[in-house]
C-alpha positions, 0 to 999 in steps of 0.5 A: 500500500505504501509503495502504491502511494509513493508511485502515484505521488512520483508519477502524477504530482508535478514537482516545481522548482522553488528557491530554498526558504525557511521560517523567518524568511520574507517571501513573495508568493505569486499565484493564479486566481480564476474568476469565471473564464478570466485568470489573474496573478495575485501575490502574497508577501509576508514572513514564513511562520512554518513549513510542515509536511514532506514531499507532496503533502508539504505546506508553508504558512505566511503571515503579513500585516494588512493594516492593523490586522494580521493575515495568515495564509497556508499554501501547499507546495504542490499547488498547481496555481503557484507560479513562483516564489521570490525570497525577499529577505532571509531571516535569522530565527532560532525556531522552525515554527515561529508562532510567537511572532503572532503576538509581537507588534511594532518594533518587536515584530522585526526579524534580524536579517541573516547575512550570507 
């Protein structure tokens, strides 16, 4: 049974090449929205809160501030509507899942930039 699931994942799930990113990075995700017969590209820019799952079930959560309201969005890595991902800034954090970031506001909500 396990081999069958892996076979289907390898054969039918399209793998897209995206840049490496982790929790704390600021990224822009471009995705396609279908409205009736028309399609348009929309982007979502924010800080990666977490990456979860493996292979075809992998997802990542992005958080941004829209005015004074925090907005989070979960994207599957293998979503067909995903067009591209740009890494805007590499963040230096010491956790894989930065849920504490939700409670921070103002200057406390800044993440130090990781130097390469």
